[in-house]
Every structure is written in structure tokens, then in C-alpha cells.
C-alpha positions as a Python dict, from the first residue, in 0.01 Angstrom:
ca = {
    (1, 'M'): (0, 0, 0),
    (2, 'T'): (-184, -10, -319),
    (3, 'S'): (-79, 59, -594),
    (4, 'T'): (-261, 375, -675),
    (5, 'A'): (-29, 421, -372),
    (6, 'E'): (298, 276, -517),
    (7, 'S'): (250, 506, -820),
    (8, 'T'): (204, 788, -659),
    (9, 'R'): (463, 721, -445),
    (10, 'E'): (772, 652, -693),
    (11, 'L'): (593, 1007, -899),
    (12, 'L'): (696, 1184, -637),
    (13, 'L'): (1031, 1041, -524),
    (14, 'S'): (1111, 1062, -887),
    (15, 'R'): (1012, 1431, -864),
    (16, 'I'): (1256, 1504, -560),
    (17, 'R'): (1628, 1575, -589),
    (18, 'D'): (1958, 1444, -375),
    (19, 'V'): (2153, 1796, -297),
    (20, 'A'): (2483, 1665, -197),
    (21, 'D'): (2658, 1884, 84),
    (22, 'Y'): (2323, 2188, 160),
    (23, 'P'): (2304, 2409, 332),
    (24, 'K'): (2643, 2225, 451),
    (25, 'P'): (2896, 1963, 400),
    (26, 'G'): (2775, 1619, 540),
    (27, 'V'): (2389, 1759, 463),
    (28, 'M'): (2270, 1584, 190),
    (29, 'F'): (1926, 1839, 105),
    (30, 'K'): (1612, 1676, -73),
    (31, 'D'): (1419, 1973, -327),
    (32, 'I'): (1136, 1899, -398),
    (33, 'T'): (1111, 2217, -645),
    (34, 'P'): (1108, 1927, -865),
    (35, 'L'): (795, 1822, -828),
    (36, 'L'): (667, 2170, -803),
    (37, 'A'): (740, 2246, -1104),
    (38, 'D'): (553, 1955, -1188),
    (39, 'P'): (183, 1980, -1244),
    (40, 'V'): (121, 1545, -1238),
    (41, 'A'): (346, 1525, -967),
    (42, 'F'): (221, 1875, -761),
    (43, 'T'): (-137, 1777, -858),
    (44, 'A'): (-87, 1378, -740),
    (45, 'L'): (24, 1518, -412),
    (46, 'T'): (-213, 1780, -340),
    (47, 'D'): (-526, 1492, -399),
    (48, 'T'): (-303, 1287, -192),
    (49, 'L'): (-315, 1514, 127),
    (50, 'A'): (-675, 1632, 51),
    (51, 'E'): (-754, 1301, 51),
    (52, 'L'): (-543, 1225, 401),
    (53, 'C'): (-746, 1532, 532),
    (54, 'L'): (-1119, 1439, 452),
    (55, 'R'): (-1056, 1060, 535),
    (56, 'H'): (-936, 1184, 850),
    (57, 'G'): (-1190, 1433, 938),
    (58, 'A'): (-997, 1771, 894),
    (59, 'T'): (-1255, 2089, 880),
    (60, 'K'): (-943, 2335, 845),
    (61, 'I'): (-543, 2266, 762),
    (62, 'V'): (-279, 2457, 918),
    (63, 'G'): (29, 2467, 766),
    (64, 'L'): (388, 2553, 861),
    (65, 'E'): (610, 2827, 737),
    (66, 'A'): (769, 2814, 494),
    (67, 'R'): (752, 2528, 304),
    (68, 'G'): (479, 2413, 448),
    (69, 'F'): (219, 2674, 299),
    (70, 'I'): (368, 2621, -66),
    (71, 'L'): (155, 2221, -12),
    (72, 'A'): (-152, 2291, 241),
    (73, 'A'): (-291, 2651, 97),
    (74, 'P'): (-326, 2398, -267),
    (75, 'V'): (-453, 2112, -48),
    (76, 'A'): (-740, 2317, 176),
    (77, 'V'): (-937, 2383, -109),
    (78, 'R'): (-890, 2058, -325),
    (79, 'A'): (-1048, 1955, -16),
    (80, 'G'): (-1310, 2249, -15),
    (81, 'L'): (-1165, 2377, 381),
    (82, 'G'): (-1006, 2663, 532),
    (83, 'F'): (-628, 2738, 549),
    (84, 'V'): (-467, 2859, 913),
    (85, 'P'): (-48, 3000, 814),
    (86, 'V'): (153, 2882, 1072),
    (87, 'R'): (430, 3158, 1092),
    (88, 'K'): (764, 3211, 1234),
    (89, 'A'): (698, 3525, 1563),
    (90, 'G'): (677, 3814, 1443),
    (91, 'K'): (502, 3751, 1130),
    (92, 'L'): (108, 3765, 1196),
    (93, 'P'): (-78, 4102, 1238),
    (94, 'G'): (-339, 4144, 1580),
    (95, 'A'): (-284, 3896, 1833),
    (96, 'T'): (-120, 3540, 1895),
    (97, 'L'): (-81, 3268, 2043),
    (98, 'S'): (272, 3203, 2079),
    (99, 'Q'): (462, 2845, 2116),
    (100, 'A'): (845, 2849, 2126),
    (101, 'Y'): (996, 2484, 2092),
    (102, 'E'): (1413, 2342, 2077),
    (103, 'L'): (1624, 2319, 1773),
    (104, 'E'): (1931, 2156, 1694),
    (105, 'Y'): (2126, 2473, 1862),
    (106, 'G'): (1869, 2703, 2086),
    (107, 'T'): (1472, 2765, 2020),
    (108, 'A'): (1314, 2926, 1737),
    (109, 'E'): (896, 3056, 1829),
    (110, 'I'): (608, 3015, 1603),
    (111, 'E'): (295, 3186, 1631),
    (112, 'I'): (-130, 3080, 1544),
    (113, 'H'): (-440, 3373, 1530),
    (114, 'A'): (-615, 3165, 1768),
    (115, 'E'): (-931, 3335, 1656),
    (116, 'D'): (-869, 3158, 1322),
    (117, 'L'): (-963, 2815, 1518),
    (118, 'S'): (-1317, 2726, 1671),
    (119, 'A'): (-1348, 2414, 1963),
    (120, 'D'): (-1494, 2266, 1673),
    (121, 'D'): (-1230, 2218, 1446),
    (122, 'R'): (-1100, 1872, 1361),
    (123, 'I'): (-719, 2002, 1228),
    (124, 'M'): (-554, 1902, 1024),
    (125, 'V'): (-116, 1954, 956),
    (126, 'I'): (44, 1960, 669),
    (127, 'D'): (424, 1996, 651),
    (128, 'D'): (638, 1927, 283),
    (129, 'V'): (905, 1706, 530),
    (130, 'L'): (937, 1548, 955),
    (131, 'A'): (1306, 1612, 1021),
    (132, 'T'): (1299, 1656, 1427),
    (133, 'G'): (929, 1672, 1500),
    (134, 'G'): (1039, 1999, 1657),
    (135, 'T'): (780, 2270, 1466),
    (136, 'A'): (525, 1983, 1431),
    (137, 'G'): (560, 1928, 1770),
    (138, 'A'): (527, 2329, 1850),
    (139, 'S'): (236, 2348, 1604),
    (140, 'L'): (-5, 2051, 1755),
    (141, 'E'): (33, 2263, 2108),
    (142, 'L'): (-132, 2552, 1918),
    (143, 'I'): (-422, 2416, 1781),
    (144, 'R'): (-514, 2290, 2116),
    (145, 'R'): (-411, 2643, 2294),
    (146, 'A'): (-633, 2783, 2086),
    (147, 'G'): (-899, 2523, 2151),
    (148, 'A'): (-987, 2280, 1823),
    (149, 'Q'): (-841, 1923, 1810),
    (150, 'V'): (-590, 1818, 1627),
    (151, 'A'): (-709, 1568, 1346),
    (152, 'G'): (-317, 1410, 1263),
    (153, 'V'): (-23, 1556, 1069),
    (154, 'A'): (92, 1523, 697),
    (155, 'V'): (393, 1525, 583),
    (156, 'L'): (538, 1431, 208),
    (157, 'M'): (847, 1332, 322),
    (158, 'E'): (1011, 1160, 644),
    (159, 'L'): (1376, 1181, 748),
    (160, 'G'): (1285, 796, 924),
    (161, 'F'): (1688, 851, 1082),
    (162, 'L'): (1603, 1202, 1275),
    (163, 'A'): (1373, 1015, 1488),
    (164, 'G'): (1102, 1269, 1405),
    (165, 'R'): (768, 1021, 1458),
    (166, 'A'): (929, 881, 1789),
    (167, 'R'): (1006, 1263, 1935),
    (168, 'L'): (620, 1347, 1811),
    (169, 'A'): (475, 1078, 1971),
    (170, 'E'): (363, 1247, 2258),
    (171, 'S'): (268, 1586, 2148),
    (172, 'L'): (11, 1345, 1876),
    (173, 'R'): (-160, 1236, 2167),
    (174, 'G'): (-252, 897, 1910),
    (175, 'A'): (-325, 1141, 1632),
    (176, 'P'): (-255, 966, 1310),
    (177, 'L'): (82, 1061, 1139),
    (178, 'E'): (118, 1064, 779),
    (179, 'A'): (410, 990, 565),
    (180, 'L'): (414, 981, 176),
    (181, 'I'): (780, 886, 165),
    (182, 'T'): (1032, 811, 461),
    (183, 'V'): (1340, 831, 373),
}
């Protein structure tokens, strides 16, 4: 890791707040709102993610609902690329592709407008946190079903103890997974 990358990582880490027992007892929530409120840290995050997207040859960026939108939209602007949202089922108007996936207790479903992607597109998926990998894996399936290629996945933070990277390996099919911070 270069000294610039390490100083960026340290800056980002310094702006992430631990909140004990949220949303339930025993959980240590990683709150990124202090990072978002700091224009220097937020700009460093946006620039770093935009650089990753361009390095991996992305032509569009997909952001995952909901916090992924906060990161992906400015990254798309910074990289000069289009932004395509992946939303919870029932939130997008018109024709969509949907994908169900497993949660700890049940299932969820996400959707995308297939018309926003083409076979020429290389998509970088952006999210705030990689936890178990369920939402990211479902989004990769949607991107491929829409006919686009996967350039990779980039997240601010990976919760390594939840083993999302291992669960996501098959869905990535060799595409890179970049985490700026792993805790």
C-alpha cells in the first residue's frame, strides 16, 4: 500500500464512528455519517472510488440501495460515468429485472431497469459496506441478466468477520472486489 493510500485509509477510518448495541444489543455499528459530513474525507473517498472504477475500465456505476447511492452517485460524477440504481423491489417505475436473495432471517428482492445497461457496458458496483455479500451477489446477477459485464465491486468497508468476500467469490467470477477498509 502506498503512503497516499495508507493516509487516505487512516483519514477514512478516523471518520467512522462505532456505535455500540445498534441496531440491537451486541452489534457494533459502523456509522459513516461523520465521514460524509467531512468534506475532505468525503472527497478523498469519492476520488479514491472513482479512480478504482476507471482503473477497472467501468463504463457505468451501479449503486446499491440505500447507502450505496450516497457514495455511487458522486463517484459516477467524478469519474464521468453514468449512475444506475439498484433498488428494493417495487421502487422503480416501468419494466425491471428482479433478483431475490437470502438474508439472515428470510429473503429480500432488488430490481434494476435493464434498459439502463447494454452489452457494451462494464459495470462497477459501489456500496458502503460488504457484510454477508447477499445484496452485492444479487446485483451481480442482475447486471449479467441485463446483458452487461461486471468490472468489479468496490466498497468503503468490508466486515471481514462476516465472510462476505468468500460468499461473493462465485458471483464475482474473477472480477475484482476492492475494499478500502477491512475490519
